[in-house]
C-alpha positions in Angstrom: 0.5 0.2 0.3 1.4 3.5 -1.0 0.8 6.4 1.3 1.9 10.2 -0.3 3.6 10.6 3.1 6.5 9.0 4.7 7.8 9.0 8.1 9.0 12.0 9.6 6.9 14.2 7.4 5.1 17.6 8.3 1.9 17.8 5.9 0.1 19.6 8.7 1.5 21.8 10.7 1.9 20.9 14.9 1.6 17.1 13.6 4.5 14.6 12.2 3.6 11.5 10.3 5.3 8.2 11.8 3.8 5.5 9.6 0.3 4.9 7.0 -2.0 2.8 8.7 -5.0 2.5 6.5 -6.5 3.8 3.2 -9.7 3.8 1.7 -12.3 5.3 -0.7 -12.2 8.6 1.1 -8.5 8.7 2.0 -5.5 7.6 3.8 -4.9 7.5 7.4 -2.0 8.1 9.1 -0.5 7.6 12.5 1.0 11.0 13.8 2.1 12.8 16.8 1.8 16.5 18.0 4.4 18.4 18.8 3.1 18.0 22.4 4.1 13.8 22.2 0.0 13.1 21.6 -0.1 10.1 19.1 -3.5 10.6 17.2 -4.7 9.5 13.8 -4.0 11.9 10.3 -6.9 10.8 7.7 -6.1 13.2 4.7 -9.1 13.2 2.2 -8.2 13.1 -0.9 -10.7 13.5 -3.9 -12.4 17.5 -3.7 -15.6 15.5 -4.4 -15.6 13.5 -1.3 -14.1 16.6 0.6 -16.7 18.4 1.0 -19.1 15.5 2.0 -16.6 14.5 4.5 -16.1 18.2 5.6 -19.9 18.0 6.1 -20.4 15.2 8.0 -17.0 15.6 10.0 -18.0 19.3 11.3 -21.7 17.6 12.6 -19.8 15.2 15.1 -16.8 16.5 16.0 -18.6 18.0 19.4 -20.1 15.0 19.9 -19.1 12.8 22.8 -19.5 9.2 23.4 -17.7 6.2 25.1 -18.4 4.4 21.9 -17.6 7.0 19.3 -14.5 7.4 17.8 -13.2 10.6 19.6 -12.7 13.9 16.5 -10.2 16.5 17.5 -9.9 18.8 14.7 -10.8 19.5 11.1 -7.8 21.2 9.7 -6.4 22.4 6.0 -2.9 22.6 5.1 -0.8 25.1 3.0 -1.8 23.0 -0.1 -5.7 23.1 0.7 -5.5 19.2 1.5 -8.6 18.5 4.3 -6.9 16.6 7.4 -9.1 15.0 10.3 -7.6 14.6 13.5 -8.9 11.8 15.3 -8.6 9.4 18.2 -5.9 6.8 17.6 -6.9 3.3 17.9 -4.7 0.2 17.9 -7.0 -2.2 18.3 -8.5 -4.6 15.4 -11.6 -3.8 13.1 -15.0 -5.8 13.6 -14.4 -6.8 10.1 -11.2 -8.5 11.1 -12.7 -10.4 14.2 -15.6 -11.5 12.0 -13.6 -13.2 10.0 -11.6 -15.0 12.5 -15.2 -16.4 13.2 -16.4 -18.2 10.3 -19.5 -19.4 11.9 -19.9 -16.5 14.1 -18.7 -14.6 17.1 -19.5 -16.1 20.9 -23.0 -14.9 22.1 -21.5 -12.9 25.3 -19.4 -11.0 22.8 -22.0 -10.0 20.2 -24.3 -8.8 22.9 -21.7 -6.5 24.2 -20.4 -5.4 20.9 -23.5 -5.3 19.7 -25.0 -3.2 22.9 -22.2 -1.0 22.5 -22.7 -0.3 18.6 -26.2 0.5 19.4 -25.6 2.5 22.1 -23.4 4.7 19.6 -25.9 5.2 16.8 -28.5 6.0 19.3 -26.2 8.7 20.6 -25.9 9.9 16.8 -29.9 9.5 16.5 -30.3 11.6 19.3 -28.5 14.7 18.0 -30.3 14.5 14.6 -27.3 12.5 13.1 -27.5 9.5 10.8 -24.5 7.4 10.2 -25.3 6.1 6.6 -22.2 4.2 6.4 -22.1 1.2 9.3 -20.3 -1.4 8.6 -17.7 -3.9 10.4 -15.0 -1.8 8.4 -15.8 1.2 9.9 -16.1 -0.2 13.6 -13.0 -1.2 16.1 -12.6 -3.0 19.2 -10.0 -2.1 21.8 -9.7 -3.9 24.7 -13.1 -5.1 24.2 -14.5 -1.5 24.0 -15.9 -0.8 20.6 -15.7 2.7 19.1 -17.9 3.3 15.8 -15.6 5.6 13.4 -15.9 7.0 10.0 -18.3 10.0 10.1 -17.5 10.7 6.6 -21.2 10.1 5.2 -23.0 11.1 8.5 -25.7 13.7 7.7 -27.8 15.8 9.9 -31.5 14.9 9.3 -33.2 16.0 12.7 -36.7 14.0 13.1 -37.5 14.3 9.5 -36.8 12.4 6.7 -34.1 13.3 3.6 -35.5 13.4 0.8 -32.9 15.3 -1.7 -30.1 13.4 -2.0 -29.8 11.5 -5.4 -26.1 10.2 -4.8 -25.7 6.5 -4.1 -24.2 6.7 -0.4 -22.6 3.8 1.9 -20.7 0.4 1.0 -23.2 -2.1 -0.7 -23.8 -4.7 1.1 -24.7 -2.6 4.3 -27.1 -0.2 2.5 -30.8 -0.5 2.9 -33.1 -0.3 -0.4 -34.4 3.4 0.5 -30.7 4.8 0.2 -30.8 4.7 -4.0 -33.8 6.9 -4.0 -32.6 9.3 -1.4 -35.9 9.2 0.8 -34.4 7.9 3.7 -34.3 8.2 7.6 -32.1 7.1 10.8 -33.8 3.4 9.8 -31.2 3.0 7.3 -29.1 2.2 10.5 -31.1 0.0 11.9 -30.8 -2.0 8.5 -26.9 -1.8 8.7 -27.0 -2.7 12.0 -29.1 -5.8 11.8 -26.4 -6.9 8.7 -23.6 -6.6 11.3 -25.9 -8.7 13.6 -26.6 -11.6 11.4 -23.2 -11.7 10.3 -21.7 -11.6 13.8 -23.9 -14.7 14.8 -23.3 -16.8 11.6 -19.9 -15.2 9.9 -21.6 -14.6 6.7 -23.8 -11.7 5.1 -27.5 -12.3 4.9 -27.2 -11.0 1.3 -24.0 -10.3 -1.3 -23.9 -8.1 -4.7 -21.3 -7.1 -6.6 -23.1 -3.9 -7.0 -26.3 -1.9 -5.5 -28.5 -3.2 -7.9 -27.8 -7.2 -8.0 -28.0 -6.4 -4.3 -31.4 -4.6 -4.2 -32.9 -7.4 -6.4 -31.3 -10.3 -3.8 -33.0 -8.4 -1.2 -36.6 -8.0 -2.6 -36.8 -11.8 -4.6 -34.2 -14.0 -2.1 -35.3 -15.4 1.7 -33.1 -14.7 4.3 -31.4 -18.0 5.5 -32.3 -18.2 9.2 -31.3 -21.5 9.8 -27.8 -20.6 10.7 -28.7 -18.4 13.5 -27.2 -20.0 17.1 -31.2 -19.7 17.9 -34.6 -19.1 16.5 -35.3 -16.1 19.2 -33.2 -13.6 16.7 -35.0 -14.5 14.0 -37.9 -11.7 14.9 -35.4 -9.4 15.7 -33.7 -10.1 12.3 -36.7 -10.0 10.4 -37.9 -6.5 12.0 -34.9 -4.9 11.6 -34.1 -5.9 7.8 -37.8 -5.2 6.4 -37.3 -4.0 3.1 -40.1 -1.7 3.9 -38.4 1.3 6.5 -42.1 1.4 7.9 -42.2 -2.1 9.1 -38.5 -1.7 10.8 -38.0 -1.0 14.2 -38.8 3.0 14.9 -35.5 3.6 16.6 -32.0 1.7 18.0 -33.3 1.7 21.3 -36.5 -0.3 20.8 -34.3 -2.8 19.2 -31.6 -3.0 21.6 -34.1 -3.8 24.4 -35.7 -6.6 22.7 -32.0 -8.0 21.4 -30.3 -8.2 24.9 -33.6 -9.5 26.5 -33.2 -12.7 24.1 -29.6 -12.8 24.7 -30.0 -12.6 28.6 -32.6 -15.5 28.1 -30.7 -17.6 25.8 -27.3 -17.2 27.9 -29.3 -17.9 31.0 -30.9 -21.0 29.7 -27.5 -22.4 28.5 -25.9 -21.4 31.9 -28.6 -23.8 33.4 -28.3 -26.6 31.4 -26.8 -29.4 33.6 -24.6 -32.3 32.3 -27.8 -34.5 32.2 -30.5 -32.5 30.3 -27.4 -31.7 27.3 -24.7 -34.2 27.4 -23.0 -33.6 24.0 -23.0 -29.7 24.7 -21.5 -30.2 28.4 -19.4 -33.0 28.0 -21.5 -35.6 29.5 -23.0 -39.0 28.4 -22.7 -40.5 25.3 -21.5 -38.2 22.1 -23.7 -39.7 19.0 -22.3 -38.1 15.5 -25.8 -38.0 14.2 -27.3 -35.8 16.9 -25.4 -32.6 15.2 -26.2 -33.5 11.7 -29.9 -34.0 12.5 -29.9 -30.9 14.3 -28.7 -28.8 11.3 -31.2 -30.3 8.7 -33.7 -29.4 11.1 -32.9 -26.2 11.7 -32.5 -25.5 8.0 -35.4 -27.5 6.9 -37.7 -26.3 9.9 -40.2 -23.8 9.0 -39.6 -24.5 5.3 -40.8 -28.3 5.2 -40.5 -30.4 8.2 -43.3 -28.1 10.4 -45.8 -27.5 7.4 -45.9 -32.2 7.2 -46.3 -32.2 10.7 -48.8 -29.5 10.8 -50.2 -31.6 7.2 -50.2 -34.8 9.2 -52.4 -33.6 12.4 -54.9 -32.2 10.0 -55.1 -35.0 7.5 -55.7 -37.4 10.9 -58.2 -34.4 12.5 -60.1 -34.3 8.8 -60.5 -38.7 9.0 -61.3 -38.8 12.7 -63.8 -36.1 12.0 -65.4 -37.9 9.2 -65.2 -41.6 11.2 -67.2 -39.6 14.4 -70.2 -38.5 12.4 -70.4 -41.7 10.0 -69.7 -41.0 7.0 -67.1 -43.4 6.4 -67.7 -47.2 6.4 -64.9 -48.6 8.4 -61.5 -47.4 10.1 -59.5 -48.8 7.6 -61.0 -46.4 4.8 -60.5 -43.5 7.5 -56.6 -44.4 7.5 -56.8 -44.5 3.9 -58.4 -40.9 3.7 -55.4 -39.4 6.4 -52.7 -41.5 4.4 -53.2 -40.4 0.9 -54.4 -36.4 1.8 -51.0 -36.7 4.0 -49.4 -37.9 0.6 -50.3 -35.7 -1.6 -49.8 -32.6 0.6 -46.4 -33.8 1.3 -45.4 -34.1 -2.4 -46.7 -30.5 -3.0 -44.8 -28.7 0.1 -41.6 -30.9 -1.3 -42.3 -29.5 -4.9 -42.9 -25.8 -3.5 -39.4 -25.6 -1.8 -38.4 -25.0 -5.7 -41.4 -23.5 -7.2 -41.2 -19.7 -7.9 -45.0 -18.7 -8.1 -45.2 -18.4 -12.1 -48.2 -16.5 -13.2 -47.9 -17.9 -16.7 -48.7 -21.2 -17.8 -46.0 -23.9 -17.0 -46.0 -27.3 -18.8 -42.7 -28.3 -17.1 -44.9 -28.1 -13.2 -48.0 -29.5 -14.8 -46.3 -32.7 -16.1 -44.1 -33.2 -12.7 -47.9 -32.7 -10.7 -49.3 -35.4 -12.9 -46.0 -37.6 -12.6 -46.6 -37.3 -8.7 -50.4 -37.8 -9.3 -49.3 -41.3 -10.6 -47.1 -42.1 -7.6 -50.6 -41.1 -5.4 -52.6 -43.1 -8.1 -50.3 -46.4 -6.9 -50.9 -46.1 -3.6 -53.9 -45.5 -3.2 -55.4 -48.3 -5.1 -53.1 -50.4 -2.9 -55.1 -48.9 0.1 -58.6 -48.8 -1.3 -58.5 -52.6 -1.8 -60.2 -54.4 -4.4 -62.8 -53.2 -7.0 -65.4 -53.4 -9.5 -64.7 -53.4 -13.5 -66.2 -50.4 -15.3 -67.8 -51.5 -18.4 -68.2 -49.5 -20.9 -70.4 -50.6 -24.4 -69.4 -49.1 -27.5 -71.7 -50.8 -30.4 -75.2 -51.6 -30.7 -74.1 -55.4 -30.5 -73.2 -55.0 -26.9 -69.3 -54.9 -27.3 -67.4 -53.4 -24.1 -64.6 -52.3 -23.2 -63.7 -53.5 -19.6 -61.4 -50.7 -17.4 -59.7 -51.9 -14.4 -60.2 -50.3 -10.7 -56.5 -49.6 -10.9 -56.4 -47.4 -14.7 -59.1 -45.4 -13.0 -57.4 -44.5 -10.0 -54.5 -43.7 -11.6 -56.0 -42.1 -14.3 -58.6 -39.3 -11.6 -55.3 -38.7 -9.5 -53.0 -38.0 -12.6 -55.4 -35.7 -14.4 -56.6 -34.2 -10.8 -52.9 -33.3 -10.0 -52.6 -32.0 -13.5 -55.5 -29.6 -13.4 -54.7 -27.1 -10.6 -51.8 -24.5 -10.5 -50.4 -26.0 -7.3 -47.3 -23.9 -7.5 -49.5 -20.3 -7.1 -51.5 -22.3 -4.5 -48.6 -22.8 -1.8 -46.1 -20.1 -3.0 -44.3 -18.4 -0.3 -45.2 -15.1 -1.3 -48.8 -15.7 -2.6 -51.5 -12.8 -2.1 -54.0 -15.1 0.8 -52.9 -18.2 2.5 -56.1 -20.0 0.7 -57.3 -19.2 -2.5 -61.0 -20.1 -2.6 -61.5 -19.9 -6.3 -58.9 -22.0 -7.1 -60.0 -24.2 -4.1 -63.5 -24.8 -5.3 -62.7 -25.1 -9.2 -60.0 -28.3 -8.1 -63.1 -29.6 -6.3 -65.8 -29.5 -9.1 -63.0 -30.8 -11.3 -62.5 -33.7 -8.9 -66.3 -34.5 -8.3 -66.1 -34.9 -12.2 -63.7 -36.9 -12.7 -64.9 -39.5 -9.9 -68.4 -39.3 -11.6 -67.5 -39.9 -15.3 -65.1 -42.4 -13.9 -67.3 -44.3 -11.4 -64.7 -44.0 -8.1 -66.1 -43.9 -4.6 -66.3 -40.2 -3.5 -63.4 -40.6 -1.0 -61.0 -39.9 -3.5 -63.1 -36.7 -3.7 -62.5 -35.8 -0.3 -59.3 -36.9 -0.1 -57.9 -34.6 -3.3 -60.0 -31.7 -1.8 -58.9 -32.0 1.5 -55.2 -32.0 0.1 -55.9 -28.8 -1.6 -57.0 -27.4 1.4 -54.2 -28.5 4.0 -51.3 -27.9 1.0 -52.6 -24.0 1.1 -53.3 -24.0 5.5 -49.8 -25.1 6.2 -47.5 -24.1 3.3 -45.4 -21.0 4.3 -46.5 -17.9 3.5 -44.6 -14.7 3.7 -45.2 -11.4 3.3 -43.5 -10.0 0.1 -41.2 -7.2 1.5 -41.3 -3.9 -0.8 -38.5 -1.2 -1.2 -38.8 1.1 1.1 
């Protein structure tokens, strides 16, 4: 890294450069010593465009005092017209470096301490009508477990209103709230950035990544955040709210976010410390360890709300439906009740498994329909084995009485294949669908199944199975509110 000034240079009156310590888009940072012997950090703002932006930001923050804010001493101009910021010297590591050393996330006690200090610092800025706008791990420093939030180059006074006249993209791509691109933003851009940092500290990874803001914005709008790597599901509500695309759905203030965050951390830490070796033999070193425990735990965390929990709900509702019809005498035998529950759950399970990969197409999709028909053949095969033997269907095709005999298994196969082919399952169970249950589509599916059963002379239990599957699949399928750009 090449620095303009070397050891012994005096670019600024009363200060002597000792060495360069960092360089970024806005300028170079040097370790310097004053004539009185005090070590400080000197930042030289290079470009003329950045100079006015950073001078404005620093001038707004230069008199702020907070234990977790980097102290700014002075803003000077040298004989050459270059602008210098004189600030507190920190010899600790950046939060970005610390995160890189923990690829699976920092210890929860550290996360609680550092995020709380960051939150206090940002709250202090907001309390003085200032938004940071460039909060990221590279601008946060840790020295003796004390957090210092620095780099006020993009800070801006916003008061209690919303800033609307900035058309320049500001901030660092991976930590930018979507509304920054529009120029209409407020202090909640810092809440969003802190949410990204919290996720990164807990998991070691960013929730979204993009080489430019356009790519990042597309992922923010269309990609569901993967919460499976979090150390506890209790953090999901906090991160979901902090990272909401619609800024009106975020926390009203950093202070409110910190209250919930600290409460969750304290609960998890307390629960963890209260566990005995008998309660958790794997984590505490007691009992017999098993290689399968962590694997199953990781799989469960990844797929619980996407497929495992919906499948368990589907099994419950399917059994409830069979029990209901059995109690009211609508099913002739317990065997048919078992058939109703089992086949209903099977259809629902197959559809839910596919819904993980469905993208909610609005146009016709032959590929999806062929896949559904294939699933119908599978359901038909199992349904025939469960429904027991049946009668042949004879269809007369001439006046002499010639007939075609259609066996039961053929009719059942065709029924489920045609029934599964008809509805747009990819819209009915898509996670971003407008309503949980599409009543019009459900009614059409029921009428279609009833018509098929009448034509094929099948028992109405097949219509019940299919209709319940349509309803249950929509009820238990994951549904999320489509996050909007703020």
